[in-house]
VOPAGU-2260 file (C-alpha; in pm, 1 decimal, decimal comma):
REM VOPAGU-2260
SITE   aa  ch    i         X         Y         Z
SITE  UNK   A    0   -4103,9   -5026,3   -2827,4
SITE  UNK   A    1   -3759,3   -5075,8   -3010,7
SITE  UNK   A    2   -3878,9   -4794,1   -3265,6
SITE  UNK   A    3   -3921,2   -4598,9   -2988,2
SITE  UNK   A    4   -3568,4   -4632,5   -2831,2
SITE  UNK   A    5   -3424,9   -4598,2   -3171,5
SITE  UNK   A    6   -3605,0   -4288,2   -3285,8
SITE  UNK   A    7   -3491,0   -4131,2   -2894,8
SITE  UNK   A    8   -3100,0   -4240,3   -2981,3
SITE  UNK   A    9   -3118,1   -4068,5   -3283,5
SITE  UNK   A   10   -3252,8   -3758,0   -3135,4
SITE  UNK   A   11   -3021,9   -3724,0   -2850,0
SITE  UNK   A   12   -2736,9   -3806,8   -3107,8
SITE  UNK   A   13   -2837,2   -3534,0   -3338,6
SITE  UNK   A   14   -2910,1   -3291,3   -3036,3
SITE  UNK   A   15   -2554,0   -3372,2   -2928,6
SITE  UNK   A   16   -2412,8   -3340,4   -3261,4
SITE  UNK   A   17   -2595,4   -2965,2   -3324,3
SITE  UNK   A   18   -2461,3   -2857,8   -2980,3
SITE  UNK   A   19   -2114,6   -2987,2   -3050,7
SITE  UNK   A   20   -2158,0   -2791,3   -3399,6
SITE  UNK   A   21   -2247,2   -2460,8   -3252,3
SITE  UNK   A   22   -1995,4   -2453,2   -2961,2
SITE  UNK   A   23   -1710,1   -2529,5   -3246,7
SITE  UNK   A   24   -1881,8   -2218,1   -3432,8
SITE  UNK   A   25   -1900,4   -1978,2   -3128,4
SITE  UNK   A   26   -1521,4   -2066,9   -3053,4
SITE  UNK   A   27   -1443,8   -1980,7   -3413,0
SITE  UNK   A   28   -1639,4   -1719,6   -3425,9
SITE  UNK   A   29   -1519,8   -1578,3   -3104,9
SITE  UNK   A   30   -1170,1   -1493,4   -3259,8
SITE  UNK   A   31   -1339,4   -1341,2   -3572,6
SITE  UNK   A   32   -1419,0    -959,5   -3617,0
SITE  UNK   A   33   -1629,8    -800,6   -3900,7
SITE  UNK   A   34   -1622,0    -418,6   -3977,4
SITE  UNK   A   35   -1800,4    -222,8   -4234,8
SITE  UNK   A   36   -1591,4     -34,7   -4438,6
SITE  UNK   A   37   -1749,9     286,4   -4264,2
SITE  UNK   A   38   -1643,4     180,7   -3904,6
SITE  UNK   A   39   -1314,6      95,9   -4037,4
SITE  UNK   A   40   -1267,6     428,4   -4205,5
SITE  UNK   A   41   -1409,0     624,0   -3920,6
SITE  UNK   A   42   -1173,2     476,2   -3666,9
SITE  UNK   A   43    -880,0     552,0   -3903,7
SITE  UNK   A   44    -758,9     201,5   -3892,2
SITE  UNK   A   45    -533,1      80,1   -4137,3
SITE  UNK   A   46    -347,5    -237,5   -4279,3
SITE  UNK   A   47     -43,7    -367,2   -4364,5
SITE  UNK   A   48     192,9    -663,5   -4439,1
SITE  UNK   A   49     533,3    -760,3   -4252,2
SITE  UNK   A   50     805,5    -602,2   -4376,9
SITE  UNK   A   51    1197,5    -618,2   -4339,9
SITE  UNK   A   52    1312,5    -361,6   -4057,7
SITE  UNK   A   53    1685,0    -264,3   -3920,1
SITE  UNK   A   54    1705,0    -339,8   -3536,3
SITE  UNK   A   55    1920,0    -273,2   -3297,5
SITE  UNK   A   56    2081,0    -578,7   -3164,5
SITE  UNK   A   57    2050,8    -484,3   -2758,0
SITE  UNK   A   58    2134,1    -651,3   -2419,5
SITE  UNK   A   59    1841,0    -529,8   -2176,9
SITE  UNK   A   60    2009,7    -468,3   -1828,9
SITE  UNK   A   61    1891,7    -251,2   -1515,6
SITE  UNK   A   62    2140,6     -52,2   -1263,0
SITE  UNK   A   63    2086,9     248,0   -1098,5
SITE  UNK   A   64    2267,0     617,8   -1081,3
SITE  UNK   A   65    2586,7     605,6    -860,9
SITE  UNK   A   66    2898,4     752,6    -771,5
SITE  UNK   A   67    3295,4     600,5    -757,2
SITE  UNK   A   68    3405,5     470,2    -419,3
SITE  UNK   A   69    3597,5     795,8    -379,8
SITE  UNK   A   70    3340,7    1036,1    -449,0
SITE  UNK   A   71    3116,2     903,3    -132,9
SITE  UNK   A   72    3204,1     994,6     209,3
SITE  UNK   A   73    3010,6     860,0     520,1
SITE  UNK   A   74    3139,1    1041,8     775,7
SITE  UNK   A   75    3165,1     934,8    1137,5
SITE  UNK   A   76    3338,7     997,1    1463,1
SITE  UNK   A   77    3595,4     791,3    1576,5
SITE  UNK   A   78    3541,4     818,8    1963,3
SITE  UNK   A   79    3136,6     904,0    1940,1
SITE  UNK   A   80    3010,2    1182,0    2138,2
SITE  UNK   A   81    2688,2    1397,6    2165,8
SITE  UNK   A   82    2590,4    1642,0    1939,0
SITE  UNK   A   83    2643,4    1996,4    1998,0
SITE  UNK   A   84    2628,0    2155,2    1703,9
SITE  UNK   A   85    2524,0    2094,7    1324,3
SITE  UNK   A   86    2602,0    2321,0    1041,0
SITE  UNK   A   87    2455,9    2164,6     747,0
SITE  UNK   A   88    2124,4    2018,2     609,0
SITE  UNK   A   89    2017,0    1754,8     337,7
SITE  UNK   A   90    2075,0    1904,7      -6,2
SITE  UNK   A   91    2342,9    2163,0      93,8
SITE  UNK   A   92    2647,6    2154,5     -87,3
SITE  UNK   A   93    2982,3    2125,3     136,2
SITE  UNK   A   94    3334,8    2187,8      48,0
SITE  UNK   A   95    3620,3    1986,7     201,7
SITE  UNK   A   96    3759,7    2059,8     524,3
SITE  UNK   A   97    3397,7    2269,6     578,7
SITE  UNK   A   98    3287,0    2187,2     924,5
SITE  UNK   A   99    3013,4    1970,8     954,2
SITE  UNK   A  100    2922,3    1931,8    1302,6
SITE  UNK   A  101    3076,9    1957,0    1666,7
SITE  UNK   A  102    3048,3    1678,0    1923,9
SITE  UNK   A  103    3106,8    1676,7    2273,6
SITE  UNK   A  104    3257,6    1406,5    2486,4
SITE  UNK   A  105    3458,6    1423,6    2835,5
SITE  UNK   A  106    3710,1    1147,4    2693,8
SITE  UNK   A  107    3850,8    1413,5    2485,0
SITE  UNK   A  108    3986,1    1591,7    2778,9
SITE  UNK   A  109    4115,7    1243,1    2946,0
SITE  UNK   A  110    4299,2    1226,0    2613,2
SITE  UNK   A  111    4462,4    1580,9    2596,4
SITE  UNK   A  112    4529,7    1537,4    2981,6
SITE  UNK   A  113    4730,2    1217,9    2923,0
SITE  UNK   A  114    4921,5    1366,5    2629,3
SITE  UNK   A  115    5009,0    1635,0    2811,4
SITE  UNK   A  116    5128,6    1424,9    3102,4
SITE  UNK   A  117    5303,9    1177,1    2899,9
SITE  UNK   A  118    5509,8    1468,6    2721,6
SITE  UNK   A  119    5624,7    1622,2    3044,4
SITE  UNK   A  120    5756,2    1264,2    3161,3
SITE  UNK   A  121    5931,6    1205,7    2808,3
SITE  UNK   A  122    6199,0    1475,1    2829,8
SITE  UNK   A  123    6263,2    1311,6    3205,2
SITE  UNK   A  124    6267,8     984,9    3073,7
SITE  UNK   A  125    6502,9    1060,4    2773,0
SITE  UNK   A  126    6788,1    1244,6    2986,4
SITE  UNK   A  127    6735,6     922,0    3238,3
SITE  UNK   A  128    6770,5     676,8    2962,6
SITE  UNK   A  129    7060,6     805,6    2846,4
SITE  UNK   A  130    7240,9     862,9    3163,0
SITE  UNK   A  131    7187,0     509,7    3233,9
SITE  UNK   A  132    7331,4     395,8    2923,1
SITE  UNK   A  133    7648,6     611,6    2967,3
SITE  UNK   A  134    7696,2     485,5    3345,3
SITE  UNK   A  135    7665,3     107,9    3210,8
SITE  UNK   A  136    7910,1     147,7    2924,7
SITE  UNK   A  137    8151,0     287,3    3217,6
SITE  UNK   A  138    8027,6     -26,1    3437,8
SITE  UNK   A  139    7920,9     213,1    3687,5
SITE  UNK   A  140    7551,2     102,9    3685,0
SITE  UNK   A  141    7411,7    -263,4    3652,5
SITE  UNK   A  142    7260,7    -357,9    3326,2
SITE  UNK   A  143    6956,4    -388,5    3514,2
SITE  UNK   A  144    6936,5       3,7    3613,2
SITE  UNK   A  145    7034,6      42,7    3211,7
SITE  UNK   A  146    6741,0    -186,8    3054,2
SITE  UNK   A  147    6500,0      -4,4    3344,2
SITE  UNK   A  148    6570,0     303,5    3229,5
SITE  UNK   A  149    6583,3     188,8    2840,7
SITE  UNK   A  150    6225,3      15,0    2869,1
SITE  UNK   A  151    6058,0     291,8    3044,6
SITE  UNK   A  152    6133,0     563,9    2793,4
SITE  UNK   A  153    6059,4     326,2    2489,8
SITE  UNK   A  154    5689,9     263,8    2677,7
SITE  UNK   A  155    5673,4     651,5    2698,6
SITE  UNK   A  156    5755,4     680,5    2296,9
SITE  UNK   A  157    5489,9     441,0    2231,3
SITE  UNK   A  158    5217,9     612,5    2437,6
SITE  UNK   A  159    5307,9     937,9    2326,6
SITE  UNK   A  160    5311,1     868,4    1988,7
SITE  UNK   A  161    4989,9     676,1    2033,1
SITE  UNK   A  162    4802,9     964,4    2197,9
SITE  UNK   A  163    4910,7    1205,2    1954,4
SITE  UNK   A  164    4798,9    1029,1    1665,7
SITE  UNK   A  165    4457,8     973,0    1844,9
SITE  UNK   A  166    4434,7    1363,7    1910,2
SITE  UNK   A  167    4491,8    1385,1    1534,2
SITE  UNK   A  168    4204,9    1125,4    1448,5
SITE  UNK   A  169    3937,7    1319,9    1645,5
SITE  UNK   A  170    4079,7    1629,0    1470,0
SITE  UNK   A  171    4237,9    1814,2    1774,0
SITE  UNK   A  172    4587,3    1945,7    1676,1
SITE  UNK   A  173    4835,2    1805,8    1932,1
SITE  UNK   A  174    5065,7    2141,0    1900,1
SITE  UNK   A  175    4802,7    2340,4    2039,9
SITE  UNK   A  176    4678,2    2169,9    2311,9
SITE  UNK   A  177    4709,7    2402,0    2664,3
SITE  UNK   A  178    4689,0    2282,8    2994,1
SITE  UNK   A  179    4426,0    2562,9    3097,9
SITE  UNK   A  180    4224,4    2539,1    2801,6
SITE  UNK   A  181    4121,9    2159,9    2745,6
SITE  UNK   A  182    3827,2    2091,9    2570,8
SITE  UNK   A  183    3528,5    1856,8    2560,7
SITE  UNK   A  184    3441,3    1942,0    2198,6
SITE  UNK   A  185    3565,7    1848,3    1858,0
SITE  UNK   A  186    3460,0    1965,3    1525,4
SITE  UNK   A  187    3387,8    1691,1    1252,9
SITE  UNK   A  188    3498,5    1817,2     863,7
SITE  UNK   A  189    3381,7    1716,1     556,6
SITE  UNK   A  190    3657,4    1496,0     385,5
SITE  UNK   A  191    3526,1    1565,2      10,1
SITE  UNK   A  192    3343,4    1852,2    -175,8
SITE  UNK   A  193    2974,0    1720,5    -264,0
SITE  UNK   A  194    2651,2    1752,7    -128,8
SITE  UNK   A  195    2483,3    1604,8     195,5
SITE  UNK   A  196    2273,1    1338,9     105,1
SITE  UNK   A  197    2202,2    1201,2     488,4
SITE  UNK   A  198    2203,2    1339,4     808,5
SITE  UNK   A  199    2203,0    1201,5    1141,3
SITE  UNK   A  200    2314,3    1529,5    1332,4
SITE  UNK   A  201    2066,9    1608,0    1565,9
SITE  UNK   A  202    2087,6    1844,0    1863,7
SITE  UNK   A  203    2168,2    1641,6    2183,4
SITE  UNK   A  204    2183,0    1314,3    1982,9
SITE  UNK   A  205    2464,8    1038,6    2090,4
SITE  UNK   A  206    2649,3     919,8    1763,6
SITE  UNK   A  207    2820,5     599,2    1826,0
SITE  UNK   A  208    3173,2     546,4    1640,5
SITE  UNK   A  209    3010,5     325,0    1381,6
SITE  UNK   A  210    2663,8     572,6    1305,3
SITE  UNK   A  211    2697,1     788,0    1010,2
SITE  UNK   A  212    2664,4    1152,5    1131,6
SITE  UNK   A  213    2621,4    1270,4     768,1
SITE  UNK   A  214    2679,4    1128,3     418,5
SITE  UNK   A  215    2813,5    1352,7     148,5
SITE  UNK   A  216    2840,4    1244,8    -189,9
SITE  UNK   A  217    3031,6    1442,9    -485,5
SITE  UNK   A  218    2713,9    1461,8    -728,1
SITE  UNK   A  219    2969,8    1598,3   -1003,9
SITE  UNK   A  220    3093,5    1250,9   -1075,0
SITE  UNK   A  221    2759,6    1081,8   -1140,6
SITE  UNK   A  222    2768,1     773,6   -1366,2
SITE  UNK   A  223    2545,4     487,2   -1437,6
SITE  UNK   A  224    2599,5     157,3   -1306,4
SITE  UNK   A  225    2452,4    -159,2   -1464,3
SITE  UNK   A  226    2449,8    -515,8   -1358,2
SITE  UNK   A  227    2544,8    -745,2   -1634,4
SITE  UNK   A  228    2463,4   -1120,7   -1616,0
SITE  UNK   A  229    2815,6   -1346,8   -1634,8
SITE  UNK   A  230    2670,6   -1535,1   -1937,0
SITE  UNK   A  231    2639,9   -1169,6   -2142,4
SITE  UNK   A  232    2991,2   -1003,4   -2040,5
SITE  UNK   A  233    3200,4   -1153,8   -2320,7
SITE  UNK   A  234    2896,3    -967,2   -2545,6
SITE  UNK   A  235    3046,4    -603,6   -2421,7
SITE  UNK   A  236    3321,4    -390,5   -2498,6
SITE  UNK   A  237    3419,9     -42,5   -2397,9
SITE  UNK   A  238    3220,1     231,0   -2652,5
SITE  UNK   A  239    2926,9      50,5   -2693,2
SITE  UNK   A  240    2582,4     243,4   -2692,7
SITE  UNK   A  241    2353,2     254,0   -2426,9
SITE  UNK   A  242    2004,4     326,9   -2441,0
SITE  UNK   A  243    1844,5     368,4   -2091,4
SITE  UNK   A  244    1528,3     578,8   -1920,4
SITE  UNK   A  245    1520,2     695,0   -1561,5
SITE  UNK   A  246    1246,5     578,2   -1332,5
SITE  UNK   A  247     915,7     599,4   -1394,4
SITE  UNK   A  248     981,5     776,5   -1706,0
SITE  UNK   A  249     989,1     554,3   -1982,1
SITE  UNK   A  250     904,2     810,2   -2247,9
SITE  UNK   A  251    1266,8     978,5   -2246,9
SITE  UNK   A  252    1515,9     789,3   -2390,8
SITE  UNK   A  253    1900,4     918,9   -2293,3
SITE  UNK   A  254    2205,6     771,2   -2458,9
SITE  UNK   A  255    2538,5     682,7   -2294,2
SITE  UNK   A  256    2864,6     470,9   -2377,6
SITE  UNK   A  257    3034,6     202,4   -2181,4
SITE  UNK   A  258    3298,3     369,1   -1984,2
SITE  UNK   A  259    3452,7      58,5   -1775,1
SITE  UNK   A  260    3371,1    -296,0   -1734,0
SITE  UNK   A  261    3431,4    -480,0   -1380,4
SITE  UNK   A  262    3679,0    -767,5   -1360,6
SITE  UNK   A  263    3516,1    -952,9   -1079,0
SITE  UNK   A  264    3173,1   -1116,0   -1072,9
SITE  UNK   A  265    2930,2   -1060,3    -797,2
SITE  UNK   A  266    2933,8   -1417,1    -617,3
SITE  UNK   A  267    2586,7   -1347,9    -488,1
SITE  UNK   A  268    2413,2   -1291,0    -835,3
SITE  UNK   A  269    2681,4   -1416,2   -1070,1
SITE  UNK   A  270    2679,8   -1061,5   -1233,5
SITE  UNK   A  271    2972,6    -804,9   -1328,6
SITE  UNK   A  272    2922,3    -436,3   -1288,7
SITE  UNK   A  273    2966,1    -230,2   -1626,0
SITE  UNK   A  274    2976,7     165,1   -1617,1
SITE  UNK   A  275    2841,5     428,1   -1845,8
SITE  UNK   A  276    2924,9     810,3   -1889,0
SITE  UNK   A  277    2654,0    1046,1   -1814,3
SITE  UNK   A  278    2615,2    1382,0   -2018,0
SITE  UNK   A  279    2691,6    1676,5   -1766,4
SITE  UNK   A  280    2325,0    1851,0   -1824,3
SITE  UNK   A  281    2144,9    1525,7   -1768,9
SITE  UNK   A  282    2394,4    1496,4   -1422,2
SITE  UNK   A  283    2222,5    1822,8   -1271,4
SITE  UNK   A  284    1893,6    1613,6   -1289,2
SITE  UNK   A  285    1977,6    1310,8   -1122,9
SITE  UNK   A  286    2082,2    1193,1    -803,3
SITE  UNK   A  287    2241,9     900,5    -650,3
SITE  UNK   A  288    2019,6     576,1    -640,1
SITE  UNK   A  289    1813,0     649,8    -918,1
SITE  UNK   A  290    1693,7     316,2   -1081,8
SITE  UNK   A  291    1712,7     272,3   -1467,3
SITE  UNK   A  292    1654,2      24,5   -1734,4
SITE  UNK   A  293    1906,5      19,2   -1998,1
SITE  UNK   A  294    1974,0    -167,0   -2351,7
SITE  UNK   A  295    2353,4    -191,7   -2457,6
SITE  UNK   A  296    2340,3    -184,5   -2842,9
SITE  UNK   A  297    2559,7    -523,9   -2944,4
SITE  UNK   A  298    2520,5    -446,7   -3305,6
SITE  UNK   A  299    2255,3    -459,0   -3585,9
SITE  UNK   A  300    2071,7    -696,2   -3748,9
SITE  UNK   A  301    1755,9    -730,7   -4023,8
SITE  UNK   A  302    1432,8    -879,9   -3913,9
SITE  UNK   A  303    1063,9    -934,4   -4074,4
SITE  UNK   A  304     880,7    -708,7   -3816,8
SITE  UNK   A  305     536,8    -551,8   -3767,8
SITE  UNK   A  306     442,4    -185,6   -3647,0
SITE  UNK   A  307     461,4    -210,1   -3269,8
SITE  UNK   A  308      76,1    -104,3   -3303,9
SITE  UNK   A  309     -59,0    -418,5   -3465,0
SITE  UNK   A  310     -22,5    -618,4   -3147,0
SITE  UNK   A  311    -255,0    -695,2   -2865,7
SITE  UNK   A  312    -179,4    -872,3   -2553,4
SITE  UNK   A  313    -288,4   -1121,7   -2304,8
SITE  UNK   A  314    -107,1   -1288,3   -2018,1
SITE  UNK   A  315     238,0   -1336,4   -2156,1
SITE  UNK   A  316     103,3   -1405,3   -2496,7
SITE  UNK   A  317      82,8   -1162,5   -2820,9
SITE  UNK   A  318    -191,9   -1170,8   -3067,7
SITE  UNK   A  319    -233,8    -985,7   -3438,7
SITE  UNK   A  320    -537,5    -904,2   -3631,0
SITE  UNK   A  321    -496,1   -1118,7   -3949,1
SITE  UNK   A  322    -719,4   -1001,6   -4268,2
SITE  UNK   A  323    -935,5   -1286,8   -4400,5
SITE  UNK   A  324   -1188,4   -1123,9   -4598,7
SITE  UNK   A  325   -1185,8    -793,1   -4753,2
SITE  UNK   A  326   -1456,2    -664,9   -5001,3
SITE  UNK   A  327   -1585,1    -302,3   -5080,3
SITE  UNK   A  328   -1833,9    -311,5   -4791,9
SITE  UNK   A  329   -1684,5    -502,4   -4524,4
SITE  UNK   A  330   -1348,4    -631,2   -4341,6
SITE  UNK   A  331   -1320,2    -921,0   -4161,0
SITE  UNK   A  332   -1005,5   -1004,4   -3891,6
SITE  UNK   A  333    -906,5   -1344,5   -3719,8
SITE  UNK   A  334    -725,6   -1311,0   -3398,3
SITE  UNK   A  335    -414,1   -1500,3   -3433,5
SITE  UNK   A  336    -143,4   -1616,3   -3167,9
SITE  UNK   A  337     222,6   -1515,1   -3264,0
SITE  UNK   A  338     592,7   -1506,9   -3134,8
SITE  UNK   A  339     762,6   -1197,4   -3131,6
SITE  UNK   A  340    1162,2   -1107,9   -3111,5
SITE  UNK   A  341    1358,5    -798,0   -3037,0
SITE  UNK   A  342    1157,1    -500,0   -3028,6
SITE  UNK   A  343    1190,9    -105,1   -3092,2
SITE  UNK   A  344     994,2     242,5   -3008,4
SITE  UNK   A  345     810,4     166,1   -3382,6
SITE  UNK   A  346     875,4    -224,5   -3476,2
SITE  UNK   A  347     837,1    -563,8   -3337,0
SITE  UNK   A  348     994,3    -851,8   -3500,9
SITE  UNK   A  349     732,7   -1138,6   -3539,0
SITE  UNK   A  350     812,0   -1460,2   -3652,6
SITE  UNK   A  351     619,5   -1628,9   -3939,7
SITE  UNK   A  352     400,7   -1947,2   -3880,1
SITE  UNK   A  353     131,0   -2147,5   -4086,6
SITE  UNK   A  354    -112,9   -1829,4   -4123,5
SITE  UNK   A  355     134,6   -1573,8   -4140,5
SITE  UNK   A  356     390,5   -1477,0   -4438,4
SITE  UNK   A  357     513,3   -1149,3   -4568,2
SITE  UNK   A  358     230,2   -1148,6   -4837,2
SITE  UNK   A  359     -28,2   -1146,2   -4552,9
SITE  UNK   A  360    -247,0    -812,7   -4452,2
SITE  UNK   A  361    -255,2    -766,8   -4074,1
SITE  UNK   A  362    -452,0    -492,4   -3898,4
SITE  UNK   A  363    -154,9    -232,2   -3803,3
SITE  UNK   A  364    -347,2      65,1   -3659,8
SITE  UNK   A  365    -657,3      39,0   -3450,4
SITE  UNK   A  366    -633,1    -299,0   -3269,8
SITE  UNK   A  367    -736,1    -137,1   -2935,4
SITE  UNK   A  368   -1042,3     -52,5   -3053,8
SITE  UNK   A  369   -1154,2    -399,6   -3133,1
SITE  UNK   A  370    -941,4    -616,0   -2919,3
């Protein structure tokens, strides 16, 4: 009986050990790839070793295409009104002083009428004030009469100036007002040269003073606006090169230079705006609001690197295929996790480890075919 138990235990232990060894072998084998020389050559694979390469030391940032504040105008109506006429469409170029829209409001008539009435009263009130002042100085009238005449006149002057200013704000020339031709319509003009980017000037719609009728942007002064975090700002200086892409087009890389660096921190995300110039031909293709990914070149450095085509990716980890065996008929590779550093279009910095050194051979082309 004891012999049977002993034999059973030995068999269980052996089976367990065999399963463990098989599992270990499978795990190791899963990271190993063998290819015949014919497969290697047919797939046009290549092998290389880590070498020292020149890299730009860069700071990665993001931003957008924008214009200076002076080149953006959100055109509103001081008193609001109904859109009577709309003279522009999105994408249309406009000049400074060009008519954008006509709005209508009966309040415009009230302001003109009040202005005319106070203008007519002003002459009489001024003469009465002068007359009362003379009489008071000659002790012919009371101080009360003099002060009242003075107060009436000064109040009228204040009202006159206020109404005149309001008329000018709503684009009505005070000197051209005629009592027989009071108008309920005013014209809205563009304050800058530019392109119409948005419009709410729908015929018959009411536009409140806080609403934008038309937005105009002077796209002749397009620039790049980047957000750089506070911790990196001391690395920057005017004139540094910027390499950037626009939107989803990551294949085309454009270049610029830092023109100005902001002097105030955004309290929300602790960033500082950095602005770059744009090439005149490129400006013609871009529009305000386009997003950009950019690299600011801080300097140059040398680093041990492999061609960027040497790496495969799983999640946030990078792997290479290390040559572990090479014969006249066969190649064997082992998949090894590595840490990387800076990158450019051709090469990626790789950090040495216990398996990887500058004498190691690595699959540099054809990784995607065996990954």
